[in-house]
C-alpha positions in Angstrom: -262.6 -1.0 -71.9 -263.0 2.5 -70.6 -260.5 2.3 -67.7 -257.3 4.3 -67.7 -255.1 1.5 -69.0 -257.0 1.3 -72.3 -254.6 4.0 -73.7 -250.9 4.2 -73.7 -249.9 7.1 -71.4 -247.8 9.9 -72.9 -244.9 9.2 -70.5 -244.9 5.5 -71.3 -245.2 6.2 -75.0 -242.1 8.5 -74.9 -240.2 5.9 -72.9 -241.0 3.2 -75.4 -240.1 5.4 -78.4 -236.7 5.9 -76.8 -236.2 2.2 -75.9 -237.6 0.5 -79.0 -237.3 0.8 -82.7 -241.0 1.6 -83.1 -242.7 4.9 -84.1 -245.4 6.5 -82.0 -248.1 5.2 -84.4 -246.6 1.7 -84.4 -246.5 1.7 -80.6 -250.1 2.9 -80.4 -251.2 0.2 -82.9 -249.3 -2.5 -81.0 -250.8 -1.4 -77.7 -254.3 -1.3 -79.1 -253.9 -4.9 -80.5 -252.2 -6.1 -77.3 -255.0 -4.8 -75.1 -257.6 -6.2 -77.5 -256.0 -9.7 -77.4 -255.1 -9.5 -73.7 -257.6 -7.2 -71.9 -256.1 -7.9 -68.5 -252.9 -6.2 -69.8 -250.5 -9.1 -69.8 -249.7 -12.5 -71.4 -249.5 -15.6 -69.3 -247.3 -18.6 -70.0 -250.4 -20.4 -71.5 -251.1 -17.4 -73.8 -247.5 -17.3 -74.9 -247.4 -21.1 -75.5 -250.6 -20.9 -77.5 -248.9 -18.3 -79.8 -246.0 -20.6 -80.4 -248.3 -23.6 -80.9 -250.1 -21.7 -83.6 -246.8 -20.8 -85.3 -245.5 -24.3 -85.2 -248.5 -26.7 -85.5 -246.4 -29.7 -86.6 -244.2 -29.6 -83.5 -244.3 -29.3 -79.8 -243.5 -25.7 -78.9 -244.2 -25.9 -75.2 -240.6 -26.1 -73.9 -239.3 -23.5 -76.3 -242.2 -21.2 -75.4 -241.2 -21.6 -71.7 -237.6 -20.5 -72.4 -238.7 -17.6 -74.6 -241.3 -16.5 -72.0 -238.6 -16.4 -69.3 -236.5 -14.2 -71.6 -239.4 -11.8 -72.3 -240.5 -11.7 -68.6 -237.6 -9.4 -67.6 -239.0 -8.6 -64.1 -239.6 -12.3 -63.4 -243.2 -11.7 -62.2 -244.7 -14.6 -64.2 -246.4 -12.5 -66.8 -245.4 -10.4 -69.8 -246.7 -6.9 -69.7 -246.9 -4.6 -72.8 -243.6 -3.0 -72.0 -241.7 -6.3 -71.8 -243.5 -7.6 -74.9 -242.8 -4.6 -77.1 -239.2 -4.2 -75.9 -238.4 -7.9 -76.7 -240.3 -7.7 -80.0 -238.3 -4.6 -80.9 -235.0 -6.4 -80.4 -236.2 -9.6 -82.1 -237.7 -7.9 -85.1 -235.7 -4.6 -85.6 -232.6 -4.9 -83.4 -229.1 -5.1 -84.5 -227.4 -8.5 -84.7 -225.5 -7.8 -81.5 -228.7 -7.0 -79.6 -230.4 -10.1 -81.0 -227.4 -12.3 -79.9 -227.4 -10.8 -76.4 -231.2 -11.6 -76.2 -230.5 -15.1 -77.5 -227.7 -15.6 -74.9 -230.1 -14.7 -72.1 -232.5 -17.4 -73.4 -229.7 -20.0 -73.5 -228.3 -19.0 -70.1 -231.2 -20.8 -68.3 -229.8 -20.4 -64.8 -228.8 -16.8 -65.3 -225.2 -17.3 -64.2 -223.7 -15.5 -67.1 -222.5 -18.7 -68.9 -224.2 -21.3 -71.2 -223.3 -24.8 -70.1 -223.5 -27.8 -72.5 -226.6 -28.9 -70.6 -228.3 -25.6 -71.1 -227.3 -25.5 -74.8 -228.7 -29.1 -75.3 -231.9 -28.1 -73.5 -232.5 -25.2 -75.8 -231.5 -27.0 -79.0 -233.8 -29.9 -78.0 -236.7 -27.4 -77.5 -236.0 -25.9 -80.9 -235.9 -29.3 -82.6 -239.2 -30.4 -80.8 -240.8 -27.1 -81.9 -240.1 -27.6 -85.5 -241.0 -31.3 -85.4 -237.5 -32.7 -85.5 -236.9 -35.0 -82.5 -233.6 -36.8 -83.2 -231.7 -36.8 -79.9 -228.4 -37.7 -81.6 -228.8 -34.5 -83.7 -229.2 -32.4 -80.6 -226.0 -33.8 -79.2 -224.2 -33.4 -82.5 -225.3 -29.8 -82.9 -224.3 -29.0 -79.3 -220.9 -30.6 -79.9 -220.4 -28.6 -83.0 -221.4 -25.3 -81.3 -219.1 -26.0 -78.4 -216.1 -27.0 -80.5 -216.4 -23.8 -82.5 -217.3 -21.4 -79.7 -215.7 -22.5 -76.5 -212.3 -20.9 -77.1 -210.9 -21.5 -73.7 -212.3 -25.1 -73.5 -213.8 -24.6 -70.1 -217.1 -26.4 -71.0 -219.2 -23.2 -70.9 -219.7 -20.3 -73.1 -219.4 -16.7 -71.9 -221.5 -14.1 -73.6 -218.5 -12.9 -75.5 -217.7 -16.4 -76.7 -221.3 -17.0 -77.7 -221.6 -13.7 -79.7 -218.2 -14.1 -81.4 -219.0 -17.7 -82.3 -222.5 -17.0 -83.4 -221.3 -14.3 -85.8 -219.2 -16.9 -87.5 -222.0 -19.5 -87.7 -224.3 -18.9 -90.8 -227.0 -21.2 -89.3 -227.3 -19.0 -86.2 -227.1 -15.8 -88.2 -229.9 -17.0 -90.4 -232.0 -18.0 -87.4 -231.8 -14.6 -85.8 -232.2 -12.5 -89.0 
């Protein structure tokens, strides 16, 4: 592992210190572990799915992992590099509630059009339920109905980011999930 990518470059380190909630030591440790686990310097969808499968052995995490992967892979190149990984991890683990909800909104907005449709909401909720081993389709629809009835203030059948965040802040279940 003696090539130049085996250490975090000073410029990259400074950039990550500015753009994450991690200290220099934490970033160096994360990088060392990331490169040890992924010597090629990136996670593939299979690597990412395997992580979720290990965390949720009783369920089927594949669809949720695909949605989370899409949200981590900010440059849409089909892999998650260290920068993408650590920036997303920083938001998910140390970010403010607003940052976490903006990140979650990007995951729910599957087509990236700036809105979450009922179909997109159902797809993500279904993926979450499958991941935790709860496969009741009627519960997916009921939860989607509940979310839309409380969040879709203008009743247009889709949630803007503002509606999503405002509604999520009032929903103890969502707040608990992102905490």
